[in-house]
BAPA-330785 format. One record per residue (C-alpha): residue number from 1; residue in one letter; x, y, z negated. Coordinates in nm, 4 decimals, decimal comma. Example, Ala and Ser with C-alpha at 12.3 -4.5 7.8 and 13.67 -1.06 7.14 Angstrom:
{1; 'A'; {1,2300; -0,4500; -0,7800}}
{2; 'S'; {1,3670; -0,1060; -0,7140}}
This chain:
{1; 'M'; {-0,8186; -1,9264; 0,6168}}
{2; 'D'; {-0,8683; -1,7522; 0,9507}}
{3; 'I'; {-1,1429; -1,4890; 0,9257}}
{4; 'S'; {-1,0544; -1,2950; 1,2409}}
{5; 'H'; {-1,3675; -1,4198; 1,4176}}
{6; 'L'; {-1,5767; -1,2500; 1,1467}}
{7; 'L'; {-1,4209; -0,9064; 1,1930}}
{8; 'T'; {-1,5395; -0,6455; 1,4389}}
{9; 'S'; {-1,2955; -0,5389; 1,7076}}
{10; 'H'; {-1,2614; -0,2026; 1,5345}}
{11; 'T'; {-1,1697; -0,3451; 1,1927}}
{12; 'R'; {-0,9245; -0,5916; 1,3493}}
{13; 'N'; {-0,7406; -0,3056; 1,5179}}
{14; 'I'; {-0,7489; -0,0442; 1,2416}}
{15; 'E'; {-0,4041; 0,0627; 1,1237}}
{16; 'A'; {-0,3205; 0,0899; 0,7552}}
{17; 'S'; {-0,2502; 0,4360; 0,6158}}
{18; 'L'; {0,1250; 0,4854; 0,5799}}
{19; 'V'; {0,0566; 0,7297; 0,2954}}
{20; 'R'; {-0,1288; 0,4636; 0,0977}}
{21; 'E'; {0,1361; 0,2020; 0,1753}}
{22; 'L'; {0,4066; 0,4298; 0,0389}}
{23; 'L'; {0,2064; 0,5151; -0,2736}}
{24; 'H'; {0,3536; 0,2259; -0,4727}}
{25; 'Y'; {0,7014; 0,3748; -0,4231}}
{26; 'S'; {0,5877; 0,7163; -0,5476}}
{27; 'Q'; {0,4564; 0,5558; -0,8670}}
{28; 'Q'; {0,8015; 0,4277; -0,9594}}
{29; 'P'; {0,9456; 0,6600; -1,2278}}
{30; 'D'; {1,2919; 0,6840; -1,0682}}
{31; 'V'; {1,1647; 0,7860; -0,7215}}
{32; 'L'; {1,1300; 1,1523; -0,6228}}
{33; 'S'; {0,8329; 1,1637; -0,3879}}
{34; 'L'; {0,7826; 1,4373; -0,1304}}
{35; 'A'; {0,5515; 1,2058; 0,0639}}
{36; 'G'; {0,2000; 1,2139; -0,0799}}
{37; 'G'; {-0,0439; 1,5028; -0,0885}}
{38; 'L'; {-0,1052; 1,4524; -0,4595}}
{39; 'P'; {-0,1800; 1,7486; -0,6888}}
{40; 'D'; {0,0322; 1,8004; -1,0003}}
{41; 'E'; {-0,1305; 1,6347; -1,3031}}
{42; 'K'; {0,0401; 1,8859; -1,5307}}
{43; 'L'; {-0,1714; 2,1609; -1,3741}}
{44; 'M'; {-0,5054; 1,9813; -1,4030}}
{45; 'P'; {-0,7460; 2,1118; -1,6676}}
{46; 'A'; {-0,8594; 1,8955; -1,9571}}
{47; 'Y'; {-1,1850; 1,7064; -1,9095}}
{48; 'P'; {-1,4921; 1,8684; -2,0670}}
{49; 'E'; {-1,6138; 1,6970; -2,3821}}
{50; 'L'; {-1,8688; 1,4255; -2,3152}}
{51; 'R'; {-2,1269; 1,5834; -2,5443}}
{52; 'Q'; {-2,1241; 1,8958; -2,3241}}
{53; 'L'; {-2,2285; 1,7019; -2,0156}}
{54; 'T'; {-2,5695; 1,6276; -1,8698}}
{55; 'D'; {-2,6958; 1,2732; -1,9337}}
{56; 'S'; {-2,5680; 1,0796; -1,6315}}
{57; 'R'; {-2,6641; 0,7228; -1,7225}}
{58; 'Q'; {-2,9497; 0,6834; -1,4743}}
{59; 'Y'; {-2,9509; 0,6785; -1,0926}}
{60; 'G'; {-2,9438; 1,0238; -0,9382}}
{61; 'P'; {-3,0449; 1,2054; -0,6192}}
{62; 'S'; {-2,8679; 1,1047; -0,2985}}
{63; 'E'; {-2,8112; 1,4698; -0,2106}}
{64; 'G'; {-2,6119; 1,5245; -0,5297}}
{65; 'E'; {-2,6923; 1,6914; -0,8602}}
{66; 'K'; {-2,8878; 2,0140; -0,8110}}
{67; 'D'; {-2,6719; 2,2061; -1,0618}}
{68; 'L'; {-2,3556; 2,1184; -0,8716}}
{69; 'R'; {-2,5121; 2,2052; -0,5374}}
{70; 'E'; {-2,6062; 2,5439; -0,6816}}
{71; 'C'; {-2,2422; 2,5935; -0,7849}}
{72; 'I'; {-2,1402; 2,5046; -0,4286}}
{73; 'I'; {-2,3849; 2,7677; -0,2977}}
{74; 'S'; {-2,1967; 3,0337; -0,4968}}
{75; 'I'; {-1,8647; 2,9092; -0,3558}}
{76; 'M'; {-2,0068; 2,9213; -0,0031}}
{77; 'L'; {-2,1366; 3,2763; -0,0495}}
{78; 'E'; {-1,7834; 3,3873; -0,1426}}
{79; 'R'; {-1,6665; 3,2294; 0,1852}}
{80; 'G'; {-1,9380; 3,3966; 0,3910}}
{81; 'I'; {-2,1571; 3,0887; 0,4425}}
{82; 'E'; {-2,5238; 3,1354; 0,3528}}
{83; 'T'; {-2,6886; 2,8034; 0,2716}}
{84; 'S'; {-2,9355; 2,6311; 0,0404}}
{85; 'T'; {-2,9281; 2,3246; -0,1823}}
{86; 'G'; {-3,1192; 2,1349; 0,0881}}
{87; 'N'; {-2,8286; 2,1739; 0,3295}}
{88; 'I'; {-2,5592; 2,0496; 0,0885}}
{89; 'L'; {-2,4638; 1,6848; 0,0446}}
{90; 'V'; {-2,2287; 1,5860; -0,2399}}
{91; 'T'; {-1,9936; 1,3053; -0,1347}}
{92; 'N'; {-1,7356; 1,0733; -0,2885}}
{93; 'G'; {-1,4526; 1,3000; -0,1786}}
{94; 'S'; {-1,4264; 1,4668; 0,1595}}
{95; 'Q'; {-1,3027; 1,1328; 0,2949}}
{96; 'Q'; {-1,6516; 0,9902; 0,2498}}
{97; 'G'; {-1,7848; 1,3044; 0,4129}}
{98; 'L'; {-1,5820; 1,2181; 0,7230}}
{99; 'D'; {-1,7117; 0,8614; 0,7090}}
{100; 'I'; {-2,0759; 0,9704; 0,6844}}
{101; 'V'; {-2,0398; 1,2176; 0,9704}}
{102; 'S'; {-1,8639; 0,9547; 1,1822}}
{103; 'R'; {-2,1371; 0,6980; 1,1204}}
{104; 'L'; {-2,3919; 0,9607; 1,2193}}
{105; 'I'; {-2,2449; 1,0840; 1,5483}}
{106; 'L'; {-1,9731; 0,8487; 1,6779}}
{107; 'D'; {-1,9738; 0,5154; 1,8599}}
{108; 'E'; {-1,7784; 0,3374; 2,1335}}
{109; 'S'; {-1,8950; 0,5860; 2,3951}}
{110; 'S'; {-1,7802; 0,8916; 2,1957}}
{111; 'T'; {-1,4708; 1,1095; 2,2158}}
{112; 'I'; {-1,3695; 1,3458; 1,9376}}
{113; 'L'; {-1,1031; 1,6156; 1,9757}}
{114; 'T'; {-0,8490; 1,6925; 1,7034}}
{115; 'E'; {-0,5470; 1,9118; 1,6551}}
{116; 'Q'; {-0,2009; 1,7810; 1,7406}}
{117; 'P'; {-0,0929; 1,6708; 1,4815}}
{118; 'T'; {-0,3904; 1,6057; 1,2526}}
{119; 'Y'; {-0,5023; 1,4407; 0,9278}}
{120; 'L'; {-0,4266; 1,0713; 0,9695}}
{121; 'A'; {-0,7141; 0,9378; 0,7551}}
{122; 'A'; {-0,9647; 1,1272; 0,9699}}
{123; 'C'; {-0,8362; 0,9400; 1,2733}}
{124; 'Q'; {-0,8773; 0,6105; 1,0867}}
{125; 'V'; {-1,2430; 0,6888; 1,0178}}
{126; 'F'; {-1,3176; 0,8051; 1,3717}}
{127; 'K'; {-1,1565; 0,4970; 1,5253}}
{128; 'L'; {-1,3429; 0,2662; 1,2860}}
{129; 'Q'; {-1,6629; 0,3720; 1,4643}}
{130; 'G'; {-1,5060; 0,2865; 1,7985}}
{131; 'A'; {-1,4573; 0,6477; 1,9058}}
{132; 'K'; {-1,1709; 0,7683; 2,1212}}
{133; 'V'; {-0,9580; 1,0282; 1,9393}}
{134; 'Q'; {-0,7966; 1,2803; 2,1716}}
{135; 'D'; {-0,5519; 1,5342; 2,0323}}
{136; 'V'; {-0,5234; 1,8871; 2,1706}}
{137; 'L'; {-0,2102; 2,0989; 2,1843}}
{138; 'S'; {-0,1793; 2,3261; 1,8804}}
{139; 'D'; {0,0583; 2,6039; 1,7780}}
{140; 'A'; {0,1253; 2,8233; 1,4741}}
{141; 'E'; {-0,2144; 2,9955; 1,5133}}
{142; 'G'; {-0,4141; 2,6745; 1,5515}}
{143; 'M'; {-0,5564; 2,4726; 1,8367}}
{144; 'S'; {-0,4796; 2,6218; 2,1782}}
{145; 'V'; {-0,8014; 2,7642; 2,3232}}
{146; 'S'; {-0,6997; 2,7009; 2,6845}}
{147; 'A'; {-0,6014; 2,3430; 2,6000}}
{148; 'L'; {-0,9308; 2,2978; 2,4138}}
{149; 'R'; {-1,1285; 2,4204; 2,7143}}
{150; 'D'; {-0,9423; 2,1780; 2,9401}}
{151; 'A'; {-0,9987; 1,8895; 2,6959}}
{152; 'I'; {-1,3725; 1,9644; 2,6688}}
{153; 'E'; {-1,4092; 1,9666; 3,0459}}
{154; 'K'; {-1,2032; 1,6484; 3,0864}}
{155; 'H'; {-1,3334; 1,4367; 2,7970}}
{156; 'N'; {-1,6895; 1,5652; 2,7290}}
{157; 'P'; {-1,6424; 1,5236; 2,3513}}
{158; 'K'; {-1,9105; 1,4741; 2,0881}}
{159; 'A'; {-1,7268; 1,7017; 1,8441}}
{160; 'V'; {-1,4125; 1,8981; 1,7619}}
{161; 'Y'; {-1,2461; 1,8294; 1,4246}}
{162; 'L'; {-1,0403; 2,1178; 1,2824}}
{163; 'I'; {-0,8539; 2,2034; 0,9599}}
{164; 'P'; {-0,8141; 2,5808; 1,0031}}
{165; 'N'; {-0,6631; 2,6630; 0,6626}}
{166; 'F'; {-0,3174; 2,5266; 0,5709}}
{167; 'Q'; {-0,3610; 2,2349; 0,8045}}
{168; 'N'; {-0,2562; 1,8844; 0,7055}}
{169; 'P'; {0,0163; 1,8062; 0,8070}}
{170; 'A'; {0,1452; 2,1125; 0,9933}}
{171; 'G'; {0,0524; 2,3741; 0,7319}}
{172; 'H'; {-0,0543; 2,6382; 0,9833}}
{173; 'C'; {-0,3399; 2,8809; 0,9228}}
{174; 'Y'; {-0,5551; 2,9967; 1,2134}}
{175; 'S'; {-0,5499; 3,3657; 1,3022}}
{176; 'L'; {-0,8852; 3,5445; 1,2987}}
{177; 'E'; {-0,8596; 3,5986; 1,6738}}
{178; 'R'; {-0,8080; 3,2249; 1,7304}}
{179; 'R'; {-1,1053; 3,1421; 1,5072}}
{180; 'R'; {-1,3270; 3,3777; 1,7069}}
{181; 'E'; {-1,2087; 3,2395; 2,0399}}
{182; 'I'; {-1,2760; 2,8806; 1,9334}}
{183; 'A'; {-1,6213; 2,9696; 1,7995}}
{184; 'T'; {-1,7058; 3,1441; 2,1270}}
{185; 'L'; {-1,5928; 2,8423; 2,3295}}
{186; 'L'; {-1,7871; 2,5950; 2,1148}}
{187; 'D'; {-2,0972; 2,8130; 2,1524}}
{188; 'E'; {-2,0474; 2,8265; 2,5278}}
{189; 'K'; {-2,0116; 2,4478; 2,5559}}
{190; 'N'; {-2,2552; 2,3645; 2,2708}}
{191; 'I'; {-2,0003; 2,1339; 2,1033}}
{192; 'L'; {-2,0289; 2,0259; 1,7388}}
{193; 'L'; {-1,7654; 2,1710; 1,5033}}
{194; 'I'; {-1,6496; 1,9599; 1,2081}}
{195; 'E'; {-1,4584; 2,2060; 0,9895}}
{196; 'D'; {-1,2532; 2,0489; 0,7090}}
{197; 'D'; {-1,1384; 2,2972; 0,4433}}
{198; 'P'; {-0,9913; 2,1134; 0,1403}}
{199; 'Y'; {-0,6902; 2,3429; 0,0822}}
{200; 'R'; {-0,8598; 2,6833; 0,0979}}
{201; 'D'; {-0,8121; 2,7734; -0,2705}}
{202; 'L'; {-0,4396; 2,6974; -0,2496}}
{203; 'C'; {-0,3595; 3,0279; -0,0770}}
{204; 'Y'; {-0,0320; 3,2064; -0,1554}}
{205; 'D'; {-0,0114; 3,4840; 0,1045}}
{206; 'N'; {-0,2474; 3,7400; 0,2560}}
{207; 'V'; {-0,3983; 3,5493; 0,5498}}
{208; 'D'; {-0,7446; 3,5334; 0,7019}}
{209; 'L'; {-0,9572; 3,2429; 0,5766}}
{210; 'T'; {-1,2851; 3,3105; 0,7591}}
{211; 'P'; {-1,4681; 2,9811; 0,8188}}
{212; 'I'; {-1,5119; 2,9202; 1,1895}}
{213; 'S'; {-1,8610; 2,7969; 1,1004}}
{214; 'T'; {-1,9605; 3,1546; 1,0118}}
{215; 'L'; {-1,8539; 3,2775; 1,3560}}
{216; 'I'; {-2,0631; 3,0249; 1,5483}}
{217; 'K'; {-2,3922; 3,1615; 1,6792}}
{218; 'Q'; {-2,5698; 2,8617; 1,8338}}
{219; 'A'; {-2,3545; 2,5464; 1,8412}}
{220; 'P'; {-2,4063; 2,2847; 1,5655}}
{221; 'W'; {-2,1567; 2,2814; 1,2782}}
{222; 'L'; {-2,0580; 2,0893; 0,9651}}
{223; 'Y'; {-1,8365; 2,2413; 0,6956}}
{224; 'M'; {-1,6581; 2,0113; 0,4511}}
{225; 'G'; {-1,4943; 2,0897; 0,1189}}
{226; 'S'; {-1,3405; 1,9080; -0,1745}}
{227; 'F'; {-1,2692; 1,9516; -0,5451}}
{228; 'S'; {-0,9815; 1,7031; -0,5335}}
{229; 'K'; {-0,7033; 1,9517; -0,4614}}
{230; 'V'; {-0,7949; 2,1970; -0,7388}}
{231; 'L'; {-0,9510; 1,9849; -1,0145}}
{232; 'W'; {-0,9449; 1,6067; -1,0606}}
{233; 'P'; {-0,8832; 1,3983; -0,7461}}
{234; 'G'; {-0,9617; 1,0789; -0,9348}}
{235; 'L'; {-1,3263; 1,1861; -0,9620}}
{236; 'R'; {-1,3553; 1,1725; -0,5804}}
{237; 'T'; {-1,5989; 1,4617; -0,5345}}
{238; 'G'; {-1,6463; 1,6577; -0,2144}}
{239; 'Y'; {-1,9330; 1,8025; -0,0129}}
{240; 'I'; {-2,0744; 1,8680; 0,3320}}
{241; 'V'; {-2,2547; 2,1931; 0,4114}}
{242; 'S'; {-2,4473; 2,1668; 0,7355}}
{243; 'C'; {-2,6732; 2,3544; 0,9686}}
{244; 'A'; {-3,0306; 2,2637; 0,8762}}
{245; 'E'; {-3,0863; 2,0199; 1,1624}}
{246; 'F'; {-2,8255; 1,7748; 1,0295}}
{247; 'S'; {-2,9314; 1,7627; 0,6634}}
{248; 'P'; {-3,1980; 1,4866; 0,6660}}
{249; 'Y'; {-2,9782; 1,2556; 0,8737}}
{250; 'L'; {-2,6753; 1,3042; 0,6490}}
{251; 'V'; {-2,8857; 1,2150; 0,3437}}
{252; 'K'; {-3,0190; 0,8984; 0,5117}}
{253; 'V'; {-2,6666; 0,7777; 0,5897}}
{254; 'K'; {-2,5550; 0,8592; 0,2342}}
{255; 'Q'; {-2,8459; 0,6556; 0,0962}}
{256; 'A'; {-2,7470; 0,3600; 0,3118}}
{257; 'V'; {-2,3782; 0,3814; 0,2168}}
{258; 'D'; {-2,3840; 0,4133; -0,1641}}
{259; 'L'; {-2,7096; 0,5741; -0,2862}}
{260; 'H'; {-2,5391; 0,8728; -0,4511}}
{261; 'T'; {-2,2092; 1,0145; -0,5756}}
{262; 'N'; {-2,0889; 0,9415; -0,9305}}
{263; 'R'; {-2,3105; 1,1515; -1,1594}}
{264; 'L'; {-2,0637; 1,1785; -1,4481}}
{265; 'G'; {-1,7991; 1,3323; -1,2227}}
{266; 'Q'; {-2,0513; 1,5771; -1,0798}}
{267; 'S'; {-2,1512; 1,6802; -1,4314}}
{268; 'M'; {-1,7883; 1,7365; -1,5330}}
{269; 'I'; {-1,7234; 1,9632; -1,2355}}
{270; 'T'; {-2,0475; 2,1549; -1,2931}}
{271; 'Q'; {-1,9600; 2,2107; -1,6585}}
{272; 'F'; {-1,6142; 2,3392; -1,5652}}
{273; 'F'; {-1,7656; 2,5900; -1,3213}}
{274; 'K'; {-2,0270; 2,7075; -1,5694}}
{275; 'S'; {-1,7596; 2,7557; -1,8365}}
{276; 'G'; {-1,6131; 3,0423; -1,6314}}
{277; 'Q'; {-1,2671; 2,8843; -1,6231}}
{278; 'Y'; {-1,2523; 2,8129; -1,2503}}
{279; 'P'; {-1,1155; 3,1495; -1,1202}}
{280; 'G'; {-0,8375; 3,1556; -1,3803}}
{281; 'H'; {-0,7513; 2,7936; -1,3110}}
{282; 'V'; {-0,7226; 2,8576; -0,9361}}
{283; 'F'; {-0,4978; 3,1578; -1,0035}}
{284; 'K'; {-0,2725; 2,9367; -1,2187}}
{285; 'L'; {-0,2525; 2,6793; -0,9394}}
{286; 'Q'; {-0,1694; 2,9423; -0,6794}}
{287; 'K'; {0,1100; 3,0853; -0,8929}}
{288; 'A'; {0,2646; 2,7460; -0,9736}}
{289; 'Y'; {0,2437; 2,6032; -0,6216}}
{290; 'K'; {0,3698; 2,9265; -0,4636}}
{291; 'E'; {0,6797; 2,9043; -0,6810}}
{292; 'K'; {0,7377; 2,5449; -0,5697}}
{293; 'R'; {0,6787; 2,6371; -0,2050}}
{294; 'D'; {0,9370; 2,9143; -0,2261}}
{295; 'V'; {1,1867; 2,6844; -0,3964}}
{296; 'M'; {1,1469; 2,4250; -0,1211}}
{297; 'A'; {1,1802; 2,6867; 0,1523}}
{298; 'G'; {1,5010; 2,8144; -0,0091}}
{299; 'A'; {1,6431; 2,4650; -0,0512}}
{300; 'L'; {1,5648; 2,3696; 0,3103}}
{301; 'N'; {1,7239; 2,6881; 0,4409}}
{302; 'M'; {2,0316; 2,6491; 0,2234}}
{303; 'Q'; {2,0880; 2,2776; 0,2846}}
{304; 'L'; {1,9573; 2,2285; 0,6405}}
{305; 'G'; {1,8884; 2,5686; 0,7918}}
{306; 'D'; {2,1282; 2,5105; 1,0812}}
{307; 'L'; {1,9719; 2,1773; 1,1812}}
{308; 'I'; {1,5971; 2,1800; 1,1231}}
{309; 'E'; {1,2994; 2,3993; 1,2149}}
{310; 'F'; {1,0025; 2,4838; 0,9939}}
{311; 'S'; {0,7577; 2,7647; 0,9198}}
{312; 'L'; {0,6691; 2,8918; 0,5740}}
{313; 'P'; {0,3152; 2,7671; 0,4965}}
{314; 'A'; {0,0879; 3,0404; 0,3634}}
{315; 'G'; {-0,0931; 2,7867; 0,1467}}
{316; 'G'; {-0,1623; 2,4192; 0,0939}}
{317; 'M'; {0,0925; 2,1577; -0,0110}}
{318; 'F'; {0,3100; 2,0797; 0,2883}}
{319; 'F'; {0,6112; 2,1725; 0,4967}}
{320; 'W'; {0,6178; 2,0362; 0,8527}}
{321; 'V'; {0,9852; 1,9938; 0,9361}}
{322; 'K'; {1,1200; 1,9359; 1,2859}}
{323; 'L'; {1,4303; 1,7175; 1,2788}}
{324; 'P'; {1,7391; 1,7560; 1,5003}}
{325; 'E'; {1,6926; 1,6048; 1,8440}}
{326; 'G'; {1,7337; 1,2283; 1,8356}}
{327; 'V'; {1,7072; 1,1909; 1,4560}}
{328; 'S'; {1,4235; 0,9484; 1,3789}}
{329; 'S'; {1,1810; 1,0334; 1,0998}}
{330; 'Q'; {1,1354; 0,6616; 1,0345}}
{331; 'L'; {1,5093; 0,6171; 0,9865}}
{332; 'V'; {1,5214; 0,9209; 0,7552}}
{333; 'L'; {1,2510; 0,7553; 0,5419}}
{334; 'T'; {1,4486; 0,4302; 0,5208}}
{335; 'E'; {1,7827; 0,5937; 0,4391}}
{336; 'A'; {1,6461; 0,8503; 0,1900}}
{337; 'L'; {1,4602; 0,5787; 0,0006}}
{338; 'K'; {1,7949; 0,4093; -0,0673}}
{339; 'D'; {1,8747; 0,7185; -0,2741}}
{340; 'K'; {1,5318; 0,7143; -0,4439}}
{341; 'V'; {1,3791; 0,9979; -0,2399}}
{342; 'L'; {1,0510; 0,9305; -0,0604}}
{343; 'V'; {0,9470; 1,1313; 0,2466}}
{344; 'L'; {0,6679; 1,0879; 0,5010}}
{345; 'P'; {0,7459; 1,0480; 0,8720}}
{346; 'G'; {0,5346; 1,2480; 1,1145}}
{347; 'T'; {0,4447; 0,9518; 1,3352}}
{348; 'P'; {0,0996; 0,8646; 1,1913}}
{349; 'F'; {-0,0270; 1,2216; 1,2326}}
{350; 'F'; {-0,0302; 1,2047; 1,6136}}
{351; 'P'; {-0,3534; 1,0408; 1,7373}}
{352; 'C'; {-0,2110; 0,9959; 2,0864}}
{353; 'K'; {0,1361; 0,8746; 2,1702}}
{354; 'S'; {0,3737; 1,1690; 2,1975}}
{355; 'P'; {0,7487; 1,2039; 2,2545}}
{356; 'L'; {0,7436; 1,4305; 1,9484}}
{357; 'D'; {0,5797; 1,1917; 1,7048}}
{358; 'D'; {0,9062; 1,0622; 1,5524}}
{359; 'S'; {1,0613; 1,4101; 1,5314}}
{360; 'F'; {0,8895; 1,5468; 1,2187}}
{361; 'L'; {0,8691; 1,4988; 0,8443}}
{362; 'R'; {0,5826; 1,6098; 0,6215}}
{363; 'L'; {0,7217; 1,7205; 0,2858}}
{364; 'S'; {0,4967; 1,7906; -0,0130}}
{365; 'F'; {0,6090; 2,0231; -0,2917}}
{366; 'A'; {0,2981; 1,9905; -0,5120}}
{367; 'R'; {0,3878; 1,7136; -0,7559}}
{368; 'V'; {0,7609; 1,7734; -0,8093}}
{369; 'S'; {0,9340; 2,0324; -1,0262}}
{370; 'P'; {1,1632; 2,3025; -0,8827}}
{371; 'A'; {1,4666; 2,1123; -1,0115}}
{372; 'Q'; {1,3424; 1,7909; -0,8494}}
{373; 'I'; {1,2856; 1,9764; -0,5214}}
{374; 'H'; {1,6511; 2,0846; -0,5156}}
{375; 'Q'; {1,7616; 1,7299; -0,5993}}
{376; 'A'; {1,5425; 1,5690; -0,3307}}
{377; 'I'; {1,6364; 1,8175; -0,0568}}
{378; 'A'; {2,0064; 1,7633; -0,1335}}
{379; 'V'; {1,9582; 1,3893; -0,0712}}
{380; 'L'; {1,7549; 1,4598; 0,2412}}
{381; 'A'; {2,0239; 1,6928; 0,3734}}
{382; 'K'; {2,2914; 1,4282; 0,3216}}
{383; 'V'; {2,0847; 1,1705; 0,5113}}
{384; 'I'; {1,9930; 1,3996; 0,8024}}
{385; 'R'; {2,3485; 1,5301; 0,8421}}
{386; 'R'; {2,4840; 1,1757; 0,8418}}
{387; 'L'; {2,2318; 1,0600; 1,1021}}
{388; 'N'; {2,2883; 1,3692; 1,3146}}
{389; 'G'; {2,6647; 1,3183; 1,2907}}
{390; 'V'; {2,6319; 0,9652; 1,4221}}
{391; 'L'; {2,4367; 1,0972; 1,7199}}
{392; 'T'; {2,6879; 1,3722; 1,8022}}
{393; 'L'; {3,0014; 1,1565; 1,7812}}
């Protein structure tokens, strides 16, 4: 049956997520996956007992449970963001947060600026609303301020979407100076900031984590967070903290989309926070993931240090690896999978066509053991050296 005439032009043209397409490979027990940004189940806490939870059988408030929003207030205060429960919206993961914001501000006449590279699922959501996604040159300290100024003047964007802490996929963390410069520019141009901060708690080194939202004086801003990376991603629970002007509109879109976020999941997260276990749990995560990060850095240096380029991420889950000139990330994926190692090419992370987009791999260390990291990098090294050898013959 042909249903193409029923689809909007945006849904007909939307590209599938390569990460989701590769997920079925990562679920095979004999495949070592460095592809997905999945947390390690072995490090997840046990669920609270059902009898400890608030009764969640009835419909709930669209804004989210008040107890959870109060917990989020305490998290925001630690990050330097003063807010109230009325300016917090609990969402079905930060992905729904992006969808709600996109529905609210974007249409076919809109342009949104992102880093180069950027989170691929954000681009999917923006494009689904018909918006043009324009990437902006970025470096190890974040989005280039001069390039951002040029892009604002050229494209007149509705918003700028940034992941300042342990960016997905590149792993970089913005310097404080860069954060201040971007905030000043957004204030000057009165451009909306969408700040996505899902990896903040996964910090392994002493780096600045100041939210850019706290440095903005007059421009509108939206700050997004998630519990998926530190607790239970299957519960799909995130949040948007906004300047007061946005709050009623965000709630109206949430009501139209799905009424409210799963109440049982909200209650479980609230109970875990109130138990006092959260700080110790985060410390355990940081210690375990830092060890894996260091193992991967050592393996990459030992096996491929003469051929590839990468920077040590100060947090998060990913290495962003630049391949030797002419070696295709897509071909590395195909060849490594023959040896049961799954990697993610960099191509889908570039919103605009770039000569660099087939030159990178995103490697995740979160869900594999140190021994598996060594095993997977050894396979990857064999594949890359073979492909590079073919090119240099």
